[in-house]
N, C-alpha and C positions, 0 to 999 in steps of 0.2 A: 504494500500500500504506500503510495507516494506521500511525502510530507507536505502539508498545505502551507500556504504563506502565514496563516494564523498560527500554525504550529511553530513555524520558523521564528515568528515574532515573539512567541512565548518563550522559546528556547533562548533567543537573544536576550530577552528581559531577565530570564533566570541566570544566565551567565553574567550579565551586568550587575545584578543584585548580589550574586555570590562574590564577585570581584570587589564590590563596594564594601561588603561586610568583612571580607578577609584582607582587604588591601593587598591582594596578591592575584596574579594571573599566571597560570602555567602556560607553557609553550603550546600545549594542545588546546587550551581554552582560547588563547590568542588566535590560533589557526582557525578554530571553529567560528569565532566572532568574525574573522575576515571572510570566511566562506559564506556565512549567513548574510552579512551585510552586502556582499557582492551579489548574491542570489536575489535578495529582496530589492536591491536597487534597480534591478531590471524590470520590476513589476509596475507598470504605469497605472494600474488600478488602485495603488495605495494613495492615501491622501498626500497632497503636496508637503504638508508639514512633516509627515513621517519620512518621506523621501529626502527632505532637507536634513532631517536629523540623522538619517542613515549616512548621508554625505559627510556630516560632521564627525560621526563615529569613525568612518573610514579614514578621513583626513587625520584625525588625532591618532588613530591606530598606526597609520603609515609613518607618521613623524616620530612616534614614541612607542616602543614595544614594552613599556612598563605599565603598571596599573593606571587606569584613568583617574583623573581628579574627581573627588567625591561630588563636587558641585556639578560637574559635567554629567556624571552618571545620573544624578537626581533629575536634572533637566531632561535628559534623554528618556528616562523611564516615564516621566510625566507625559511626554509627547507620545511615546510608543503605547502607552496605556489607553489612548483614545481610539486606537485602531481596532 
């Protein structure tokens, strides 16, 4: 059974929440975030604010492979929760 975009968004939110709580991101988690964001960014049916947020996540991730800033994660989770 293929994974839906709703499932992908939920997985992305779970990974971001986990990273925010632990202030740590494993190499596997970083790779999973990269794949999810890349896959979701290709879906034109997502709301523009969600697509913009995915772009921010991707940009931050490419520039820095360390855990994201807490404020960034909280903002992203707020936006991703509306989808």
